[in-house]
Backbone as ProteinMPNN parsed JSONL, in Angstrom:
{"seq_chain_A": "MVEIRYFASVAEAAGVSSEHHPFREGMTAGELRSQLASNRPGEFSRLVGISALLVNGVNADEITVLPQQARVDVLPPFAGG", "coords_chain_A": {"N_chain_A": [[2.465, 12.511, 28.477], [1.183, 11.479, 25.322], [-1.681, 12.048, 23.46], [-3.333, 9.878, 21.358], [-5.246, 9.565, 18.49], [-7.115, 7.388, 16.549], [-8.321, 6.763, 13.261], [-10.918, 5.546, 11.093], [-9.953, 2.743, 9.195], [-7.602, 2.325, 10.647], [-8.314, 2.659, 13.316], [-10.062, 0.536, 13.507], [-8.293, -1.648, 13.135], [-6.672, -1.268, 15.361], [-8.415, -1.661, 17.424], [-9.288, 0.199, 19.163], [-10.327, 3.622, 19.504], [-8.862, 5.671, 20.494], [-5.96, 6.41, 22.523], [-3.448, 6.729, 25.093], [-0.002, 7.506, 25.023], [3.308, 7.019, 26.233], [5.392, 9.884, 26.685], [8.432, 11.237, 25.553], [10.877, 13.654, 26.02], [11.78, 15.482, 23.179], [10.954, 13.56, 21.381], [10.198, 12.369, 18.133], [7.757, 12.488, 15.447], [8.202, 10.373, 13.715], [9.557, 8.541, 15.37], [7.539, 7.985, 17.203], [5.683, 6.812, 15.441], [7.1, 4.451, 14.756], [7.239, 3.178, 17.267], [4.514, 2.764, 17.82], [3.83, 1.029, 15.707], [5.391, -1.195, 16.344], [4.176, -2.062, 18.636], [1.791, -3.311, 17.965], [1.761, -5.746, 15.913], [1.203, -6.778, 12.454], [-1.773, -6.023, 10.595], [-2.424, -3.508, 11.744], [0.133, -2.414, 12.219], [1.08, -2.21, 9.569], [-0.763, -0.354, 8.51], [-0.307, 1.928, 10.145], [2.216, 2.551, 9.267], [1.775, 3.657, 6.744], [0.075, 5.736, 7.095], [-1.096, 9.145, 7.448], [0.138, 11.526, 9.777], [-1.132, 13.807, 12.034], [-0.221, 16.444, 14.052], [-1.466, 18.058, 16.692], [-3.362, 19.021, 14.904], [-1.913, 19.712, 12.63], [-0.217, 18.718, 9.705], [2.337, 16.319, 10.022], [5.764, 15.497, 9.525], [8.3, 12.917, 9.438], [10.357, 13.936, 11.032], [9.283, 15.801, 12.692], [9.181, 17.265, 15.807], [7.555, 16.267, 18.707], [5.405, 18.202, 20.706], [4.991, 18.705, 24.275], [2.071, 17.308, 25.74], [0.87, 16.701, 23.309], [-1.533, 16.085, 20.711], [-2.09, 13.508, 18.615], [-3.24, 12.626, 15.507], [-4.027, 9.79, 13.652], [-4.319, 9.089, 10.417], [-5.56, 7.038, 7.948], [-4.618, 6.305, 4.503], [-6.718, 7.792, 2.069], [-8.88, 7.009, -0.553], [-10.15, 8.329, -3.604], [-11.697, 10.992, -5.437]], "CA_chain_A": [[1.712, 11.569, 27.667], [0.681, 11.926, 24.031], [-2.982, 11.485, 23.121], [-3.354, 9.397, 19.976], [-6.591, 9.245, 17.996], [-7.084, 6.59, 15.332], [-9.507, 6.951, 12.45], [-11.293, 4.594, 10.036], [-9.379, 1.389, 9.245], [-6.569, 2.244, 11.681], [-9.041, 2.433, 14.567], [-10.569, -0.84, 13.46], [-7.164, -2.551, 13.344], [-6.173, -1.07, 16.728], [-9.426, -2.105, 18.376], [-9.623, 1.356, 19.989], [-10.311, 4.859, 18.722], [-7.851, 6.562, 21.058], [-5.182, 5.906, 23.654], [-2.35, 7.594, 25.502], [1.309, 6.878, 24.826], [4.331, 7.754, 26.98], [6.081, 10.968, 25.985], [9.84, 11.466, 25.881], [11.332, 14.953, 25.504], [12.484, 15.401, 21.903], [10.425, 12.481, 20.543], [9.701, 12.795, 16.825], [6.604, 11.763, 14.923], [8.711, 9.115, 13.17], [9.819, 7.625, 16.488], [6.234, 7.56, 17.694], [5.143, 5.871, 14.451], [7.819, 3.175, 14.913], [6.82, 2.557, 18.523], [3.139, 2.294, 17.657], [3.84, -0.128, 14.8], [5.983, -2.365, 17.008], [3.275, -2.503, 19.706], [0.707, -4.135, 17.403], [2.164, -6.223, 14.585], [0.131, -7.166, 11.54], [-2.464, -5.005, 9.804], [-2.266, -2.205, 12.389], [1.499, -1.961, 11.946], [1.13, -1.817, 8.161], [-1.539, 0.875, 8.324], [0.397, 3.038, 10.792], [3.358, 2.88, 8.414], [1.386, 4.405, 5.546], [-0.906, 6.751, 7.472], [-0.677, 10.514, 7.736], [0.087, 11.92, 11.181], [-1.377, 15.217, 12.313], [0.133, 16.793, 15.428], [-2.268, 19.233, 17.056], [-4.088, 19.471, 13.725], [-1.015, 20.096, 11.547], [0.479, 17.581, 9.106], [3.679, 16.131, 10.575], [6.637, 14.558, 8.835], [9.006, 12.005, 10.349], [11.28, 14.63, 11.929], [8.555, 16.752, 13.531], [9.325, 17.008, 17.243], [6.261, 16.357, 19.372], [5.367, 19.034, 21.914], [4.322, 18.088, 25.415], [0.612, 17.335, 25.647], [0.474, 16.642, 21.901], [-2.602, 15.211, 20.247], [-1.674, 12.982, 17.321], [-4.282, 11.928, 14.761], [-3.479, 8.846, 12.679], [-5.307, 9.029, 9.338], [-5.146, 6.151, 6.873], [-4.781, 6.884, 3.164], [-8.077, 7.799, 1.559], [-8.988, 6.991, -2.017], [-11.266, 9.126, -4.092], [-11.289, 12.037, -6.334]], "C_chain_A": [[1.247, 12.259, 26.382], [-0.679, 11.258, 23.825], [-2.959, 11.107, 21.652], [-4.786, 9.031, 19.623], [-6.444, 8.527, 16.663], [-8.399, 6.76, 14.587], [-9.665, 5.814, 11.44], [-10.622, 3.236, 10.232], [-8.283, 1.24, 10.297], [-7.221, 1.985, 13.043], [-9.565, 1.006, 14.629], [-9.445, -1.843, 13.743], [-6.611, -2.459, 14.766], [-7.137, -1.639, 17.764], [-9.827, -1.007, 19.359], [-9.604, 2.593, 19.099], [-9.302, 5.865, 19.262], [-7.133, 5.871, 22.203], [-4.113, 6.936, 23.992], [-1.049, 6.809, 25.415], [2.33, 7.689, 25.609], [5.069, 8.758, 26.093], [7.512, 11.066, 26.493], [10.239, 12.79, 25.249], [12.126, 14.75, 24.218], [11.991, 14.298, 20.98], [9.891, 13.041, 19.23], [8.48, 11.981, 16.428], [7.036, 10.419, 14.346], [9.004, 8.09, 14.252], [8.512, 7.107, 17.074], [5.618, 6.545, 16.746], [5.782, 4.493, 14.612], [7.39, 2.44, 16.179], [5.41, 1.997, 18.422], [3.104, 1.026, 16.816], [4.393, -1.369, 15.496], [5.083, -2.902, 18.123], [2.181, -3.439, 19.223], [1.121, -4.59, 16.008], [0.951, -6.566, 13.722], [-0.462, -5.975, 10.821], [-2.324, -3.613, 10.421], [-0.896, -1.618, 12.071], [1.63, -1.466, 10.507], [0.422, -0.488, 7.937], [-0.858, 2.086, 8.956], [1.563, 3.491, 9.919], [3.018, 3.719, 7.205], [0.401, 5.539, 5.829], [-0.269, 8.124, 7.642], [-0.791, 10.749, 9.24], [-0.145, 13.422, 11.262], [-1.037, 15.45, 13.777], [-0.551, 18.117, 15.747], [-2.891, 19.874, 15.815], [-3.244, 19.856, 12.528], [-0.283, 18.861, 11.03], [1.916, 17.509, 9.616], [4.476, 15.187, 9.691], [7.419, 13.769, 9.885], [9.898, 12.727, 11.351], [10.6, 15.704, 12.781], [8.699, 16.348, 14.991], [7.97, 17.234, 17.907], [6.341, 17.277, 20.587], [4.743, 18.248, 23.064], [2.822, 18.268, 25.252], [0.122, 17.332, 24.206], [-0.741, 15.75, 21.704], [-2.218, 14.796, 18.832], [-2.838, 12.214, 16.704], [-3.613, 11.05, 13.717], [-4.567, 8.589, 11.647], [-4.827, 8.112, 8.236], [-5.288, 6.841, 5.523], [-6.233, 6.768, 2.715], [-8.041, 7.811, 0.036], [-10.143, 7.894, -2.415], [-10.787, 10.259, -4.97], [-12.136, 13.218, -6.241]], "O_chain_A": [[0.96, 13.456, 26.367], [-0.811, 10.046, 23.995], [-2.605, 11.923, 20.8], [-5.454, 8.293, 20.347], [-5.744, 8.993, 15.764], [-9.46, 6.887, 15.199], [-8.689, 5.208, 10.998], [-10.71, 2.646, 11.309], [-8.056, 0.135, 10.792], [-6.725, 1.177, 13.828], [-9.516, 0.356, 15.674], [-9.636, -2.786, 14.511], [-6.136, -3.453, 15.315], [-6.724, -2.048, 18.85], [-10.61, -1.246, 20.279], [-8.941, 2.608, 18.062], [-8.929, 6.807, 18.563], [-7.618, 4.894, 22.774], [-3.909, 7.899, 23.253], [-1.004, 5.611, 25.695], [2.24, 8.916, 25.652], [5.327, 8.506, 24.916], [7.771, 10.989, 27.694], [9.969, 13.023, 24.071], [13.045, 13.932, 24.177], [12.55, 14.11, 19.9], [9.211, 14.067, 19.218], [8.205, 10.924, 16.996], [6.313, 9.431, 14.473], [8.732, 6.903, 14.075], [8.396, 5.926, 17.402], [5.087, 5.527, 17.188], [5.082, 3.48, 14.605], [7.201, 1.224, 16.164], [5.141, 0.887, 18.882], [2.427, 0.061, 17.17], [3.91, -2.477, 15.26], [5.207, -4.062, 18.514], [1.694, -4.272, 19.988], [0.859, -3.894, 15.027], [-0.178, -6.632, 14.208], [0.247, -5.03, 10.474], [-2.127, -2.637, 9.696], [-0.788, -0.451, 11.695], [2.225, -0.418, 10.26], [0.944, 0.396, 7.257], [-0.836, 3.161, 8.357], [1.86, 4.683, 9.844], [3.88, 4.427, 6.685], [-0.052, 6.22, 4.909], [0.92, 8.251, 7.936], [-1.7, 10.236, 9.893], [0.565, 14.206, 10.632], [-1.517, 14.725, 14.648], [-0.252, 19.151, 15.15], [-2.942, 21.097, 15.689], [-3.784, 20.284, 11.507], [0.213, 18.052, 11.816], [2.625, 18.515, 9.639], [3.945, 14.204, 9.173], [7.211, 13.947, 11.085], [10.172, 12.185, 12.421], [11.272, 16.434, 13.509], [8.378, 15.22, 15.365], [7.323, 18.26, 17.695], [7.248, 17.141, 21.409], [4.053, 17.252, 22.847], [2.363, 19.264, 24.692], [-0.929, 17.899, 23.909], [-0.947, 14.784, 22.438], [-2.044, 15.643, 17.956], [-3.358, 11.27, 17.301], [-2.736, 11.506, 12.982], [-5.59, 7.968, 11.937], [-3.784, 8.372, 7.637], [-5.994, 7.844, 5.405], [-6.89, 5.756, 2.961], [-7.26, 8.54, -0.575], [-11.021, 8.175, -1.6], [-9.59, 10.431, -5.196], [-11.908, 14.197, -6.952]]}, "name": "protein", "num_of_chains": 1, "seq": "MVEIRYFASVAEAAGVSSEHHPFREGMTAGELRSQLASNRPGEFSRLVGISALLVNGVNADEITVLPQQARVDVLPPFAGG"}
């Protein structure tokens, strides 16, 4: 299982601040993003598509392979300067 933590507007759209998602050996961050987006259409799906993913505290791109027992943080874009 992968632990997923949602922050700010993503958590609000999800209706939860965290959850667990099934893990498949070799799963990438991009595959996880796609699965999450398809589970909750609408605003949540849109936000997941533009959010940064951190895997165990490190920025992940779409091809980052998730380790077992990964913790994935989903951070929406932040404005400011």
